[in-house]
N, C-alpha and C positions, 0 to 999 in steps of 0.2 A: 525513638530517635536512634539512628545509626550514627555512631561517631566515626569520624574519618581523621586521617593523619593531616591536620591542617589547622589554621587559625580562622575563627568565625567572628565576624564583626556583626553584632546584632543592630536591628532598627533603633535600639536605644542607645547605641554607641559603645556597648561593652565588647571588649576583645577577649575571646574565649579560646584557651588551649583545649583541644579536643582529643581525647584518647582514641586509639585506633579500635575499629570495629567493635564498638559497644553500644548496646541498645538500652535506652532508659524509659522507664514509665513512672508516672507519678500518681499518688493518692493524696487528695486534698481532704482533710477532715473538716466537715462543716455543718455536722448534725447536732451541735450543742444548742440548748435553748437560749443560753446567754442571760440567764435570770438576773444577773448583777446589773445588766443594762436597763432593766425596768422599763422594757419597750415591747409593744406588739410587733415591731419590726425584727426580724431575726438578726442576731449580732453580726453575722457576716455581711449583711446587706447595709449596715451603716457605713457611711462615706468617709473617705480619706481624700483630701484634695479633689473632691467632687466625684470620686470613684469608689463604688462599693468595696470593701475590703476584699471580699471573694474575686471580684474582677481584677483587683491589683495583683494578687498573687498568681492568678492564672496567666495574666500578662507577663509577669516575671518569668514563669515557666516557659511560655511561649517564647520569649526573648532568649532564653537558654537554649532554645532549639528542641524543646520536648513537646511532642504532639500527642503521645499517648497518655492522657489524664483522665482520671476518674474522680468525681467530687462525691464524697459520701454525705448524704443528707438524712434528715429525719422523715418519717411517714407523712408529716403535715407541712411539708416545706415545698409547695409548688412553685413559690416565688423564687426560692433558691435554685430549684431545678432550672427555671427559666434564666436566671442569671448566670448559671454555669454553662450554658450553651455556647458553642456547639459541642462541648465536651460531654462525656458520658457521666451518668450519675448511677449511684447505687444507694439503696435504702438500708439504714440501720433500723430494723424494725423495733428493737428495744435498745435503750441507751444504757449498755452494760459496759462501758469503759472504752478507751482509746483503741486497744488491741482488737477488741470485738468490732469497732468501727471499721478499722482497716480490713479485716476479714470480710466485711460486707462487699467489698470490691473485688473479691476473688474472680468472680465470673466475667469481669469487665476488662481485667488486664491481659494483654495478649501473652501467649507462650513465647518462650525463648528469649526473655529479656535478661540482660546481664545484671541491671541494677534497678532497685525499686525504691524511689524516694517517697517518704511519708512526711507531709507537711501539714501545718495548722492553718486554717483560713483565718484565724485569729492572730496570727503573726505575719500581718500583711506587709511589713517593711523589709523582709528578707530579701537581699540583693542577689542578683545573678552570680556574683563572685563567691557568695556563701554556698550556693547550690553547687558551683563548679568545685569548690574545696571539698565538699562531701564526695562528688563523684571521683575527683582525683585521689582521694585517700582510698576509696573503695578499689581503685585500679591498681594500687600499689602491689609489689610482689608477695606480700604476706596475705593477700587476698582476705581481708576481715569480713566476716558475715554481717557484721553490723558496724556502721559509723554514725556516731551521734555528733550533732552539731552543738557545740558549746560556746560559752563566752565567759571572759573574766569581768568581774565587778568587784568594787570595794564594799558594796552592800548587798550580799547574797541573800540575806532575809529568808524568804519562804521558798527559794529555788532549790531544786534537787541538786545535790553536789555530785560532781563527776570524779570518781576515784580512779586515778590511773598512774601509769608509769612515764618517766620522762621521755621514753622513746615513742609516745603517741598511742600506747596500747591502753585500752579501757578495761578496768576490772569490774566496776559496778557503778550504779547510780544510787545514792542514798537520799531519801527524802529528808528535809530539814528537820522534821520532828522526830525522826529516828536516828539522827546523827549523833555519834559520840563528840566529845569536845574537840578532838583533832580533826575529825571529818567535818564538823561544823565550821571550822577555821578555813576550809578549803574555798577558794574564790572562783574556781572553774565551775560554772553552772550549766545545767542542761536546758536547752531551748525546747526540748521535746521533739524535735525534728531530726530525721535520720535517713540513711541510705542503707538498704539491705541487699544482700546477695539475691538477685533476682531468681537463681535457680531453686532455692530453698525457702524464700521469704515466707510464703503462705504456710509452709509446713512448720516453720519456726513460730510463726503467729498462732496457728492452731494449738501448739503445745503450751501455750501460756495458760496458767491456772487462774482461778479466782479466790485463792484462800487468803482472803483478806476482809477487814471489817465491813467494807461496802459491798463485798462479793461481786467485784467488777474485774475485768480483764485489762490490766494495764500494760501499755505499750513498752515502757522501760524494762518490763521483765523479759523482754526478748533477749537482753543481754545474758541473763542466767541461762536461758534456753540454749543460746549459741555456745556457751562455755560447756554445757552438758553434752553437746555435739562435738566438743573438742575443736572449737572454731575460735579464732581470734576476733576480739572487738577493738574498735579504735575510736578516735574522735577527732574532729576538725574544729578549728576555732574561728569564731566570727566576731564581728564588732557588737558589743552589747546594745548599742543604740539602734542597730538594725534588726535586732531580734526582740524587739519590744512587743509583749503580748497585750492584747486588748480584751479586757473582760468587763470593763465598766466605763461609764461616761468620762470618769477622770483620766483613765488609761487612754480613751479615745482622743481627748484633749491633748494628752502628752504626745500621742503619736501625730496628730495633726500638726502640733508645733514642729515635731521633727521634719515632717514632710515639707511644710512651708519653709522652714530654714533652708533645707536642701534646693527647693525650687527657686528661692530668692538668690541663693548663692549661684546656682547655674545660670540664672538670668543676667546677673551682674557680670559673670565670667564671660558671657557671650556678647557683652557690649550694650546692656541696658543699664540705665541710670535709674536708680530707686531712691528718691530723696529721703524717704523714711522707709527703710525696708521692712521693719517690723510691723508696719500699718498696711502693707500690701499683701493680698491673698490671692494666690494662683490656684488654678485647677491643673489636674494631672496632664491635660492635653493642651495647655496654653502655648502658643507659638508667637515668639515676638522677634522682630528683626533688630538690627543695630541702630545705634543712636536714637533709640527710643527713650523718652524721659517720662517716668511715671510718678506722679505726685502722691502726697500721703493719702491714705484712707481710699484706696481703690481695690474693687473686689472683681476678680475674674471668675465668672461660672465656666462650665464646660463649653468647648468649642469656639474659643476665641483665636483669631489669627491676626496679627498686626505687622505690617511692613515696616520698612526702614524710615526712620526720621519723623515719627509720629510723637505727639505728645498727648497723654491722657492726664487731665487735670484732676485736682482732688475731688474725693467723694463721689466718684463715678461707679457704676456698676455695670458690667458688660457680660454678655452670655450669648453664645452662638452667633457671633458677629465677626465681620472681617473689616479691617481698617486699611486702606491703601496708603502708600508712602506720602508723607507730608501733611497728613491730616491732623486736625486738633479736635479732641473731644473733651467735653466738660468745661468748668466744673459742674458737679452735681447732674452729669448726664446719665441716662439709662439707655443702653443698647441691648434690645431683646433679641431672641433668636430670629435670623434672616436679616438682620440689619447689615447692610454692605456699604460702607462709606468710601467714596472715591477719593482720588488723589487731591490732596490740598483742600479737601472740603473742611468746613468748620461746623461742629455741632456743639452748641453752647450750654449754658447753665439752664437746668430744669427743662431740658429737651429730651423727649422719649421717641425712640426710633424702633419700629417693629416691622419685619418682613418687608424692608423697604430698601430701594437702591438709590443712593444719594450720589449723583453725578460729580465729575471732576470740578473742584472749586465752588460747588454749591454751598449755601450757608443757610443754617437754621440756628441762629445765635441765642435765642432765649425763649422760654416759656411756650413750647410748642409740642404737639403730638403729631408725628407723621408715621402711619401705619398702612401697610398693604399699598405701597405706593412706589411710583418711579419718578424721581426728581431729576431733571436734566441738568447738564453742565452749566454752571454759573448761575443757576436760579438763586432766588433769595426768599426765604420764608420768614415772613414777619412774626413779630412776637404775638402770642396768643393764637397762632393758626392751628386748627384742628382739622385733620382728614377724618371725616365721619364715615368710617370703613364698615361699620357693622349695622344691619337693619334689624337686629334682633333675631334673624335666622341665618342669614348669609353674610359672608364677607365679600366686599367689593373693592376694586382698585381705583386708585387715583393715579393720573398721568399728568405730570407737570413738565412743560417743555424747556428746552435750553434757554436760559437767560430770562425766564419768567419772573415776575416780581409779584409776590403774595403779600397784600397788605396786612397790617395788624389786624388780630381779632377776625380773621376770615375763617369761615367753616365751609369746607370742601365736602359736599355731599355725594359720596361715591354711589355708582360709577360715574366718573367725570374727568373730562380732559380740559386741562389748560394748555393752550397752544404756545409754541415758542414766542418768547418776547411779549407775551400778553401780561396785563396788569389786573389785579383785583383791588377795589377800593377797600379801605379800611373798614371793618365792622360788616363786611358782605357775607351773605350766605349763598354760595355758589352751588347750584343743582343742575346746571345745563353746561354743555361744553362751551369753552371760549375759543374763538379763532385767534390765529397768530396776530401778535402785536395789538390786539384789541384791548380796551378797557371795560371791565365788567364791574357794575355797581348795583347793589340790591338794597341799600338802605334808604329809608324814607327821606323825602326832600326836606331840607332844612328851612324852618320859617322863623321869624323874629317878632315878638310881642313888644313894642317899644314901652320902655319905662316900667316894665313888670317887676323888675327886681327891687326898685326904689319903693314902689307902692306896697309890695308884699312885706318888706322889711317894716315899714311905718305901720302897717295895719297890725302886725304880730307884735311890735313893740308896744302899741297902745293896749292891746289885750294884756300883755305881761304887766304893764303899769297898773291896770285895774285888778291884778290878781286873777286873771282869767287865763284860760288855755284854750285855744281852738285853731 
């Protein structure tokens, strides 16, 4: 990324002050096994707000205007490599510590960079503002070789303590287990993420030793190397909640709660009414218009867009769906990928829509499945209607014309077309096209047996009186 003298507003709405003529690259460390997750899925692919942690931090870097990104992965992480795309990856062949991992990216980082960011994929909540703070501190007149991102907390516990001076100079990082009482009382802690002088970053990393109990090369030791080179080290401070590390399912849940609280706050700030905010769960890409009302216990999967003046009733689940202005969805509705709900349409309780277009003012008010279908404006889908779209091998489409009326408990065997204004009788199985304004009925003719009910009751009661059953 070449910086210019201007202010940049990103796609996510961040406004960044940009330093003059600086180029930044980033390394994202994602090679860890994540054994505390106790999962066959790599830690960095576990989702937050419906988005893998790795994707989340890569998106943040992109929003910061950084294009030169390398993700360091393990030799057995093809799925992480795929998730990192289109960015470059480098393999840490042996897991010998964080500095060793960063060095693995040496061949993928372009020459001539001013700043090298090193971030952790398991710190997925880092915001653009924290990245900018690192870069701004790197660009100050004292030209620090290392800038570490820290945070203040009242409960430092196991975090490394950042020992520095009041003018922002960093002297060293002390691990909690190695801290003396005075150092242990320090509340400025290291996130493990940093910005290095791009001109000498890999030279500094290569000089880090492994003289420790684990025999590993630790990234914080770059501070000692910089001091040996008579270079200044510094720190920038971020919000502790934004620098939350994820190493276990418990920490993943804590991070998810942080993400959801932010998404809920942003939605309400943008004109959405959440009746019980703590019960609504959004995805990272949920888009909602103004004057939308969302009732309790609604879940948004990825890919949902909602226009203005929509009401989503309680206990509904939406994913990959669009809802036009004025529509009502739920309660207990399920919109699956490809569901497009038209203006002022009604999707009611226990209705499932999949890969279907529901026209303006159309209604499916209860107990129906509409899949792979096109439903015209003003059409009415009666209770218990099913579009039979799958024959065991192929999917087929159903077309329902404007103003058509589908009677209750109708099965529409696709491919089939119901013409505009046509009607199906309740309980029908429709497997042939219906012309416009016609009535189609397939149920058997009704017949009546006189006095059958009284005779049957008397016969059975007589058996019961004799202690028999038949």
